[in-house]
C-alpha positions as CSV (number, residue, x, y, z in Angstrom):
1,M,173.9,110.3,89.0
2,S,175.6,108.2,91.6
3,H,176.3,109.4,95.1
4,T,179.3,108.2,97.1
5,R,178.5,107.9,100.8
6,V,181.3,108.7,103.2
7,K,181.3,106.6,106.3
8,R,181.7,108.7,109.4
9,P,183.3,107.2,112.5
10,T,180.8,106.0,115.0
11,Q,180.9,105.5,118.8
12,A,181.8,101.8,118.2
13,D,184.7,102.8,115.9
14,A,186.0,105.2,118.6
15,K,185.9,102.5,121.2
16,S,187.5,99.9,119.0
17,E,190.5,102.0,118.0
18,S,193.3,102.3,120.5
19,Q,193.2,105.8,122.0
20,P,196.2,107.3,123.8
21,Q,195.8,107.3,127.6
22,A,194.9,110.3,129.8
23,R,198.0,111.9,131.2
24,G,197.7,115.5,132.4
25,R,195.1,117.8,133.8
26,L,194.7,121.4,135.0
27,V,194.1,122.0,138.7
28,F,192.3,125.1,140.0
29,D,192.5,126.3,143.6
30,P,189.8,128.9,144.3
31,S,191.4,129.9,147.6
32,F,194.2,131.5,145.6
33,C,192.4,132.8,142.6
34,R,191.8,136.6,142.5
35,T,189.4,136.4,139.5
36,C,191.6,138.6,137.4
37,K,190.6,136.4,134.4
38,V,194.1,136.7,132.8
39,C,193.8,132.9,132.2
40,E,190.6,133.5,130.1
41,V,192.0,136.3,128.1
42,M,195.3,134.5,127.4
43,C,193.4,131.3,126.5
44,S,191.3,133.2,123.9
45,I,194.4,135.0,122.5
46,G,196.2,131.7,122.2
47,K,193.3,129.9,120.5
48,T,191.9,132.7,118.3
49,G,194.5,135.5,118.2
50,Q,192.2,138.0,119.9
51,A,191.2,138.8,123.5
52,W,187.7,137.3,123.5
53,P,186.9,135.5,126.8
54,A,183.7,134.1,125.4
55,V,185.8,131.6,123.4
56,A,188.2,130.8,126.3
57,R,188.5,127.1,127.2
58,I,188.6,128.0,130.9
59,K,185.9,130.0,132.6
60,I,186.4,131.7,136.0
61,T,183.2,132.8,137.9
62,F,182.6,134.8,141.0
63,D,179.2,134.5,142.7
64,E,179.0,136.8,145.7
65,F,175.6,135.4,146.7
66,T,176.8,131.9,147.4
67,N,177.6,130.7,150.9
68,V,180.3,128.2,149.7
69,D,183.2,128.8,147.3
70,P,182.2,132.1,145.6
71,V,185.1,131.6,143.1
72,S,184.9,128.6,140.8
73,A,186.2,127.5,137.4
74,R,184.8,125.5,134.6
75,I,187.7,123.4,133.3
76,C,188.0,120.1,131.6
77,F,189.3,117.4,133.9
78,Q,190.6,115.3,130.9
79,C,188.8,112.3,132.5
80,E,190.4,108.9,132.2
81,D,187.2,107.4,130.8
82,A,186.3,110.6,128.9
83,P,182.5,110.1,128.3
84,C,182.7,113.0,125.7
85,L,184.8,110.8,123.5
86,A,182.2,108.0,123.3
87,A,179.3,110.4,123.0
88,C,180.6,112.1,119.8
89,P,178.6,110.6,116.9
90,V,181.1,111.6,114.3
91,G,184.5,110.9,116.0
92,A,185.4,114.6,116.2
93,M,187.0,114.0,119.6
94,H,190.3,112.2,120.2
95,R,193.2,112.2,122.6
96,D,196.5,113.9,121.9
97,E,199.3,111.4,121.7
98,R,201.8,113.5,123.8
99,T,199.6,115.2,126.4
100,G,196.6,112.7,126.6
101,A,194.3,115.7,126.3
102,V,190.9,115.3,124.7
103,I,190.8,117.4,121.6
104,V,187.9,118.6,119.4
105,D,188.6,118.4,115.7
106,D,187.0,121.5,114.3
107,E,186.8,120.0,110.8
108,L,184.7,117.0,112.0
109,C,182.6,118.6,114.8
110,I,179.0,119.1,113.9
111,G,178.1,121.1,117.0
112,C,175.5,118.6,118.3
113,M,176.8,119.1,121.8
114,R,176.4,115.4,122.8
115,C,179.8,115.8,124.3
116,R,178.4,118.3,126.8
117,K,175.4,116.1,127.6
118,A,177.8,113.3,128.4
119,C,180.2,115.4,130.5
120,P,179.4,115.2,134.2
121,W,180.4,118.8,134.5
122,D,178.9,120.3,131.3
123,V,182.4,121.5,130.2
124,P,182.3,121.6,126.4
125,V,180.4,124.7,125.2
126,R,179.3,125.8,121.8
127,H,181.5,128.4,120.1
128,P,179.4,131.6,119.9
129,D,180.0,132.2,116.2
130,Q,180.7,128.7,114.8
131,R,178.7,125.5,115.1
132,L,181.3,123.5,117.0
133,A,182.1,122.5,120.6
134,I,185.1,124.0,122.4
135,K,186.9,122.8,125.5
136,C,190.3,122.8,127.1
137,D,192.9,120.8,125.2
138,L,195.8,121.5,127.6
139,C,197.3,123.6,124.8
140,Y,198.6,120.3,123.3
141,D,200.3,122.2,120.5
142,R,202.5,124.2,123.0
143,P,205.6,122.3,124.3
144,E,205.6,124.6,127.3
145,G,202.1,123.5,128.4
146,P,198.9,125.4,128.9
147,L,199.1,129.2,128.3
148,C,196.6,130.0,131.0
149,V,198.9,128.4,133.6
150,E,202.0,130.2,132.3
151,M,200.3,133.6,132.4
152,C,198.4,133.3,135.7
153,P,199.8,135.8,138.2
154,L,199.4,133.1,140.8
155,S,200.6,130.2,138.6
156,G,201.3,127.1,140.7
157,K,198.8,128.2,143.3
158,A,195.6,129.3,141.7
159,L,196.2,127.3,138.5
160,R,198.6,124.6,137.8
161,Y,199.3,121.9,135.3
162,E,200.0,118.3,136.3
163,P,201.3,116.7,133.1
164,H,201.6,113.2,134.5
165,Y,198.7,113.1,136.9
166,Y,197.1,109.9,135.6
167,Q,200.4,108.0,135.3
168,E,201.3,108.7,138.9
169,G,198.0,107.4,140.1
170,A,197.3,110.4,142.3
171,D,194.5,110.2,144.7
172,E,192.9,113.6,144.2
């Protein structure tokens, strides 16, 4: 019996192919956030069809025992150099052509979490029921932009979307 081996993309393949450039990002301002978690709930509904914050691609936390910034968020910065892209051994991560967001391809992801190890902020997390990484993809499939921003009661203050951040060369 003969076996046909399928060549999986490697890190070198990902670097050699022309990836779209980073464009946009989410910005979180903890001084405005009221920790209502509407962003988490709406993200999970948008991605899975059910209110399940454990699979939200944004995570808001409140730590009353910290001395500095008790409110924080775990969001993907959609890095220009995106170390998660290079770390994926099977090429399951790529940039969206329109938004420049780093996207995880659920069909290719093997759940090794090398993307998380490569991320300076430990942003990708493992889906609680499936063996795959999940992270913010800026709702690349929504022409209106990220659902979390649209539904945030303090949209534009606590959470905002900057669709052309990397093209404008902002200094933040």
